[in-house]
N, C-alpha and C positions, 0 to 999 in steps of 0.2 A: 504537509509533513513528510510524505513519501518522497516528493521531489527534492526536498532539502536534504534528506538522508542520502539520496543517490548522488546529488551534487557533492556533498561532503565526502562520500566514499570515493568519488572520482578524483577530487582534489587530494585526498589522502593517498590514493594510489599513485598519483603523479609525483608527489613528494617522495614516497617510498621507492618508486621506480628510478627516480633521478639519483637518489642516494644509494640504491642497491648496487649499481655499477661500481661505485667507489668502494663498496664493502665486499666485493667478490661475487655479487649476483650477476645476472645477465646485464651486459652493457646496453645502452640505448641503441647502439648500432646492431647488436645481435637481435634485439627485439624487432627493430625495423626490417632487418633481413628476413625475419621469421614471418612477417606479414603476408608476403605472397604465398608461402607454404600454408599458412593458416587459411587463406582464402580458398586455395585449391582443396584442402582437406574438408573445409566446410561445404564447398560446392559438390564434392564427391559423397557427402553424407558421412564421412568418417569422424568429423569433429563436430561437436554440438554448439558451435558458436554462431548459428544462423541469425538468431534474433539480435544478439549483440552486434554482429557485423552489419545487419540492416540498420540498427540505430546509429552506428558510426557512419554509415554511408549517408543516412539522412542528415546527420549533423554536418558532414562535409558539404553536402548540397546546400544546406542553409547558409553555411559560412561563405561559399563562393557565389551564392545567388544574389542578384541585385535587389531582390525583394526582401524586405526586412520587417520584423514586427515593430521595431523602434528605429525609424529612419535616421541616418546620421546627420543629414543637412539641417532639418529644423530642430533636432534635439541635441546636437553637438555631442558632448561627452556621454550623455545618457544613451545616445544612439549607438555608440561604440561599445557600451557596457555589455549589451546582450551578445555581441560578437565575441568579446573577450571571455565572457563566461563560457560560451559554446566552444571556443578554441581550447580553453583550459580543460573543460570536461572531456572533449575529444582526445586531447593529449593524454590525460589520465586514463581514459578508457582504452585507448590503443595500447598504452604501455602495460596496463593491468591485464588486458586480454592476451597480449602476446606473451606475457610472463606465464599466464595460465596455459597457453598453447605450448610453450616450451617445456613446461612440466609434464603435460600430457604426452608430448612427443618423446620425452625421455622415458616415461613409464611404458609407452607403447613399444619402444625399441628394445626394452628388456623382456618383452613377452614373446614366447615362441608359440605361434598358433598351433593348436592341436595337442599341446602337451600340458599336463597338470603337474604343478610343482608339489613336491612332497610336504 
């Protein structure tokens, strides 16, 4: 049940992210250019995306790895299905997490360290 909900959330995030650029939200290009900044901020400990970034890295490794849970050759279309699901989940996760990062970055830039707002 939990895995299904996470997949559904990733697919929904992908759909929202792709349509958000057309409605005035961050474009896919803006999100992808935010990815290196997000990685740097996570590595410095400024941004809390460590676990999500690790999952996205693992998904990328799975996609490019020649070792598969469902091999393509003997299982034909079914062997490609796990890769397609993983690519879709990864795309949705990257777009959702970069949107979250861009919001965090915008909030962070409006904060002046050491000052309390009235």
